[in-house]
N, C-alpha and C positions, 0 to 999 in steps of 0.2 A: 506209364501214363498217369497213375495216380500221383507219383511224386513229382511228375511235371505240373499237374494241376495245383498241387500244394505249393510248388515254387511260384507258380503265376499268381496265386491268391496271397502268397507272402509279399510279392512285389506290389501288388495292388493295395494291401494294408500299410505297407511303408509309405507309399505314395500319399495315401489319404490319412496318415497319422496326424494327430493334433499339431505336433511339432513341426512337421512339414508344412501344413496348412497355415500355421501362424507365421513361419518364415515366409511363405509366398504372399500372405497378407501384408507383412511388414514391407516386403520389397515393393509391393504395388504401391503402398502408401508413400514410400519414400520417392519412387519414380514419379507418382502423380504430384507430389509436393514439389519436386525439382521441375517439373514441367511447368506448373503454375508459376513458380518463382522466376523461372527462366523467361516466361512470357511477359511478366511484370517487369523484369530487367529490360528486356528488349524495348518495351515501351518507354522506359526512362532513357535509353540510349537514343531512341528515335527523337526524343525531345531535344537532345544536343544537336542532332542533325538539322533540325528546323531552328536553330539558333535561340532556343529558349533557355532561360537562366535557372539552373538547379542550385540548391544550396551547396556551399563548398564542402569538399571531401578530401580526406587525406589519401595517399597512395594505397592501393589494395593489392592483394595476391590473387592469383587464379584460384577458383573454386571457393575457397574459404572466404574471400573478400576482406573484411576488416576484423574478423574474429580474433586474429593473433594480437590485435592491440587492446582487447578487453581482458583485464585481469581478474583476480579473485573477488575484487570489490569494484563491481561494474559501475557503480555510481561515482567513485573516485576516478576511475579510468576515463569515463566519459566526461567528467568535468575537466580533467587535464587536456583531453583531445579538444574539447570545445575551446579552451583558452588558446590552444595553438592554432586551430583551423576554422573556428566559427567566427572569430572577430566579435564586433560590437553588436552584430545582428542576432547572435545567440542561436543561430540555426546551423546544423551539420548534417550532411547526409552520409550514412554509413550503410554498408551491405554486410550482412550476416549470411554467408554462403551467398545465394543469389537474391535474398529478400531485401528490398530497400528499407531502411530505417531512418526516419527524421528524428534527430536528437534535439531537444529544446532546452537550452541552458540559461536564458536570460528572461527578466520579467516581460519585456516588450514582445519577445517571441511567444512567451507563454499566454500573453493576452490576445495575440493574433490567432493562436491555435484554439484556446479555450473559451474565448468570448466572441471575437469577430467573425471567426469561421467555425465555431463550435458545432453548427449544423452538418458541416462536412466531415468533421473528425469525431463524430459521436459514436461510431460503432466500434467493435472489438475485433480483432484478428482471430481467425480460426486457430485452435490449439488441439493438437491430438491428445497430448498429456491430460489437459483439462477435460476434454470429452471423455476420456476413459476414467480418470480418477475423480473428477468433480462434476460429472454430468454437465459439462461446459455450457451447452446452449440453454439449459435450465436455470443456471446459476445467475443470479441478479447482477453480480459484478461482471461476469464474462459473457453474458448473453449479448448477441449482435443487436444493433439498434433495429427496433421493429416493434410490431404490436405486442408481442410476449413480453419484451422488456418493458414497455410502457405499462402494461397491466401489473406485471411483478413489482415494478418500483412503486407504482401507486398503492398496491397493497401493503408494502413495507413502510412507506412514509405516512400512509394514512391511518393504518390500523395496528402497526407494531412499533414504530419509532416516532410517532407524532409527538408534538410537544406535550399534549394532554396526557399521553400514554407515559412518556417519561416522568411527568410529575406524579402520575397516579402510582408509579413504582418507587417513589422516593422513600416510602415506609420500608420496603424491602431492602433497598441500598442501605439505609441507615441501620437496619438490623444486622445486615451482613458485616458492616464496619464494627458494629459493637461486638460482634462475635470475634472478629480479628483482634480487636484491642483487648477483649477479655482473655483470648488465648495467650496473647503477648504478656499480659499481666499475671497469667496463671492464677486467675481469680475465679470468680463464681461460674458455675456451669453455664454455657451458653444456651439460651432458650431458642427454639426454632422460630423462624420468621412466619409471620401470619399472612396468609394470601389476602391481599386488598382487592384484587380483581382477577379476571381469567388470565392464565399465563398464556405464552406464545402459542403453544400447541393447541389449547382450546380456540384461540382466535383463528388460527389458520385452518383448523378443521371446520369451523363454522362458516369460513368464507371459501371453502374448497369448491362448491358448485358455483357460487357467484362469479369466480375467477376462472373456472374451468381448470382447476389445478389437479395434476395428478399426484399420486403418493410420492413419486420421485420429485416432483416440484416441491412439494412440502418438505421433504427431507432436506433438499439442498437449500432451501431458504432458511430452515432451522440451523443448518450447519454454517450459513454466512452469519447469522445472528450471534452464534456462540463463538465461532473462530474469530471473526473480525472484532467482535466487540470485547472479548476477554483478553485475547492475545495481545493486541495493540495497547489496550489500556494498561496492562501489567508491565509492558515495555516502557511506556512513558513514565509510569510511576517509579520504576527501578532507576531510569536515567535522572529523574528529578531528584531521587534521595541521593544518588551517587554525587551529582553536581553540588547539592547543598553540603554534603559532607566535605567536599573540597574547599568550600567557601563557607564555613560554619557561621561567620558573622550575618549571613542572610537569613538564617533560621528565625531570628526574631522578627524580621520583616514578614517572613512568610507566615508567621503565626497570626499576624494581624490581617493579611489579605493574601490569598492564595493566588499566584500567578503561574499559570501554565504556559504562557506564550513562549518564554524563553526556552524551555525544554522542548516544546514542539518545533521551534525554530531550528535549535542546534541539533536535535535528534529526532527527526520525523520518523515515525514507525515504519512507513514505506518510502525509502529514499528516492525509488523510481515509481511514478504513478503506473497503475496498470496500463499496458500499451493501448493505444487507439488505432483506428484504421480509417484511411480516408475513403470515403464512400463515392467520391467523384474527384476529378481534376480540380485543383484550387490554384487560381492564376496569380494571387498576390498575397503571399505569406511573408511580410517584411521585404517585399520586392522579389521574392522567389516563387518559382513554379514548384508546386508538389504534385506529383502524378497520383492518380487514382490507385488504390491497393497498396499505398505506403503505410507502413507501421509507424506510429509516432510514440516516442519516449520522451515524457517530461521528468527532467531530473530535478526534482523538488529539493533534493539535498544541495545541489549547486545553487538554486535560486535563493535558498535560505542562508546560505553563506557567501552571497555575492558582495564583494567589498564596495561596489558602487552604491548598493542599496543599503548596507549595513555598516559601512564605515570600517575603520582599521581594526575594530574589535569584533569583526564578523565571526572569527573562530573561537571567540571567548564567550563563556557563560556570564552574561552581564544583565540581570533582569531589570536594572534601572533604566534600561534603554526604552522600556515599555511604561515607565512611571512619569516621565517628563520629555519634553521635546516633541519633535515631529513624529516619533514612532509610537507615542502613547496611544494614538488612535488605530494603530495598525491592526487590520482585520484578517482573521486566518479563516474566514468562512467563504472564500472564493472571490473576494471583491479586490484584494490586494495581491497582485501577481508576483510580488517579491517573497510571498509567505503563503505557501499552498500546501500544508501538511495533509489536507483532506480533499485536495484537488478542487476543481471549479467547473462551472458550466453544467451540462445535462448529466454529466457522470460524477458529479461531486459525491462524496460519501454520504449515504443516507443516515448512517449511524453516528454522525459527528456530535450532536447534542447529547446522545446517550453516553457516549465514550468520555465526553468532557466532565459531565457531572459526576460519572463514576470515579474518575481519577481524582477530581477536586475534593470530593468528600473524603475519600480514603487518604489522600495525601494531608489534608487539614487535620484530620484526626490523628494521624501518626505523628506529625510535628507537634501538635497541641498536647497530646497525652503523655508523651515520653521526651526525655533529653537523650539524644542519640550520640553514641560514641563509636570510634573505630576500634577494632581488636587491639589487644595489647601489642605494644611495639610498632604500631602503623601509624603514619603520619597522613595529613591531608594530601600532600603531594604524592603519596604512595597509591591513591586510589587510581586504579587503571580504567580509563575511559574508552579503551579500544572496542570497537563494535564489530560485529560479524554479519555480513550480508546474507539475506535469504528471502523468503517470501515476505518476511518483516525484518527489520534491522534491530537486533538485540545486542546486549553486551557480551563480549567474549567470555569475561569472567563473571561469575555470580557475585552479587554485592552481599557482603557479610557485615552487619552491623550489630552493636550491642545496645538494646533499649535500657534506659535508666528511669525509674519512677521519680518524678520530681518531689522535692521534699514537701512542698506546699500543695501537692496534688489532692484534689477533692472531686474525684471523678467516679 
């Protein structure tokens, strides 16, 4: 009987082991997600029954929907699919599994989603991965539309990334640039930056009670500041230097006036804006019905390379387009829907101003303080501009350049 009791206890322990419980939890989450997605899909199919017009969609497969049509570079795959199936409207409906996804690939469609009906498309879809790894509901970028998001964004835009705060940190940015230049020149030892004001941690902690922030909220907001601010800025800087090495005659022009627009147009750090979620049924998005609960993907990479907007040289690095003519006044701050590296509407990137000044001051100093050359045996046309899709779009190959100190340098 003792052995029998031990056997029963062993079975109970196996049943309640962490591995089994985790497997059961994952199965429950998958079934629940499938049920919710299926219910959303049924709602979409019922719209067809009532003769209501949904955006066009390519043929799909059972269960997986259109997942087989999306390759390792989703921004390129979606752009090609849109050219075939979306037409001039720039809207296409895809199903990833049973989840409906609205793909936006034209300036007119982007304006309809991000300006005309921004109040409907302002939320974020739920994500198990984001909830587990990034405290999704607490993350400013991923939080659903609601009171918490409004308060968190107000905190970020008012206290952390306001124009006044960005200006106050100018001394720190310039000091960091001097340190980089000093290291490249192998010159005098770098002196540490002097704090001109309270840092981000001090500000967040002082506002913790006013905004009812938990410690997890503070950690997630800090992670947003550092991850979004440093990663995207370094990506833009590296692409800018790579493009300039391929067209070295533009270096002199850049020394006179830094132009980031063309780099942001050709190499947006986030080729697909973070997905949005329709909070209600939207009756007229460029003439189409978009059901509630539809995820919306804005392909900013496709918008920035649209030949109707940017002409035959849409795929080329040509900064002159922003110096003269109709594109000279092109705005990348959410008002020109052909050019949305930072998004638009309620969900526009709050760190846009901080990121721009960071990249501009670094690029200006690198170009001004050094003559840049390619490694021995490498030609301008050998610079590989291939990119790699991820949370941000970065270069596949690291950029290797040789800095030369100008003969007349007095820096």
